[in-house]
C-alpha positions, 0 to 999 in steps of 0.5 A, a space after each residue: 129912486 131916493 133916500 131920505 134922511 129926516 131929523 136924525 139924532 143919535 146919542 152915545 150915553 150922555 155924548 150927542 153925535 148927531 143933532 137933528 140930520 136931514 137931506 136926501 139924494 137921488 139916482 146919479 148923486 155922488 154925495 160928498 160927506 165932508 167933515 173933520 174927524 169926530 163930526 159924526 160922519 161914520 155915525 151917520 153912514 152906520 145908521 143908514 145902513 142899519 148898523 146903528 139904530 138912531 135915537 130920534 128921526 127916521 131913514 127912508 129908502 125908496 119909500 121904506 122906513 129902515 126900521 120897519 122894513 130892515 131887511 129889504 132896506 139893507 138889500 139895497 145897500 152897498 156898504 164898504 166901512 172905514 176900517 174895510 174888515 177882510 178875511 185876510 187868509 182868504 184868496 180873492 176869488 173865494 171871498 167874493 164867492 163867499 159874499 155871493 153866498 150871503 146874498 144868495 146870488 150866482 158866482 158869475 157876479 164874481 167875474 163882474 166885479 173882478 172885471 169891474 174893479 181891476 182884480 184880475 190880476 190878483 183874484 187868484 191871491 192871498 187877501 193878506 198879501 195885497 197891497 192897500 189899494 187892491 184890498 180897497 178894491 176887494 172891498 168896493 167889490 163886495 159892496 157892489 156884487 149884488 148890485 145895490 141901488 145905494 152905495 155907502 163908502 166911508 173913507 175909501 181913499 184913505 191911506 192910498 198912494 197917488 196912483 191907487 187914489 186915481 184908480 179908485 176914483 175912476 171906479 167909483 165915479 164910473 158906478 155913480 152914473 146909475 146909482 146913489 153913492 154916499 162918500 164920507 171923507 175928511 179930503 177936500 180934494 176928494 170930494 172935488 174930484 168926485 162928487 157932484 154935491 158936497 155936505 158938510 158936518 161939525 159937531 153932528 150938524 149939517 152945516 152946508 148942503 150944496 151942489 158942487 158948483 154952488 161952492 164958486 170953486 172955493 170949497 176949502 176956504 167956505 169949509 174953513 170958515 165954516 168949522 171955526 
């Protein structure tokens, strides 16, 4: 069970966002995609999900090309975008049932996700009344509710307070044991806390792709040297 990203290029008019990106990931990998703002992290995530189409190259999910088998490959992915677009006037349970309807799955999945993501105490509240941390949990719940093999999280801990950070980290590391997780961030401490592999992107290029232990506990210095 793996995904393979092969020589991906992406341009927006004259601007090149990705420049020949290649890597793979397998079950049990929590891969931190680390880079400064504008490095190409979100663009790469959106290409893997099928939201964007690449200019050149291929993305294979469990042996299926995302352009040739887009419906099948999208069904394997759970995605939380950086913007976390939620229906603010819906109640938490109502929203999760709506997501179940989209995936044509049983409502029993709502209760499972409510428990997994710690939403029991707010499940009958409107989403707009929730704190940033609980809204992130709702976003993670909708990404997981159809039990996808691949979870793609774009800046999942952005704007959270320290307590919320710890709680979201626990959720991500727990689900990562049986899934493939790609986690985009520009915060070095986040990849150190959650990931077993790190990919560093700068100006649309992969400039490092290593297991976390290969950084010799000095990720910050390594990162700063690479993106000078």
